[in-house]
N, C-alpha and C positions, 0 to 999 in steps of 0.2 A: 449946145445950150439946154438951158434947163430952165424949167417952169417952178417960175418962189409961189409959193402960198405962207402965207403969212408972213411976220417980217425977218425969219432965218430958216424956213424950212423949204429946198427945193425939192421937187415930186421928179421923176424921172421914171421911165419905162415906154413900153413900148403902143403903137397904133397899130391894131391887127386888122384884116380882114374878118367879117363876122361868120368863115367858114370853118367847115371839120377843125382843120390843121389851126386856125386861130384861135377857137375855142378851145382847143387842147392846150395851147401853151397861154393863154389868159387863165386856165385851170391850175396850169401846172406853178406857175408865178403866184395866185392867190394864196395856195397850200401852201409855198413855203416862204415867202415872206411876208411876215408880220406887216400889221397895219395897211395890206397892200388895198387898193379898192380898183373896182371897174367902175366903166359908164358904158353902160351898151346902146348905140347909137343907132341901130337897127344894120345897117349897111357896114358897119364898122366897132370894132373897143377898143375902148381906150384903157390903158392898166398903168395904173399912176404907186408907187411906192416914194416916201420919203429916202433922200439920198442916195440908195443903191438898192437895186433891183437885180435878180438872177436867178436862170431857169435854168436848168437842169436837162439836156438830151433825154436822158430815161425817165426821169419825169412824164415829160412830154410824150415818147414811145408807151409809158403806161395807158395813157390816157387815150392813144389815138388805137393803140393792138397792133401797131407797125413801126418800120422805123421812120425815124425822122432824120433828116442828115443835116448838120451845123454847117456852115451856118447857110448853106443854099436853100433850103426849105424854110426857113425862117426868113429871110429874104424875100422871097414870093409869096409872103403874108403877112408884111409888115413894111407898108408904103410910107411911115414916118416914126418919127419917136422921138423922148425929149432925152436929153442929158449925153453923157458921150458914152460910146457903146465901143465894147472890146467882145471878138467873136472869138469861138475854139470849136474844136468839133467835139468837145462834150459839153460845153455851157455857153450861155451869152449873159453878159452885166452890163446894165445900165448905172453910170454915176454921175454923182451932181459936179464931180471934178475929176478934171483931165489926171488922169493916172500921172 
């Protein structure tokens, strides 16, 4: 399911715990997805990108300074998301349309 913004734009991405790992994932997404937005709600972070959002494991690890195992570590800090999610061991991708 995707969140619609405007007449034709679907926003996708994760809702993350406001933890060290959650902030690292959010920062990696913001750095690599033009137009990405972040809503900091205190206890959680909502990251949103038009149509397609991608985060690469090594970008998260650079921000954390330690290993980050996909999909396990992402699933631990992501209670919800918008879009269709595809997880690999090196990246996560949210899309507005099913692959």
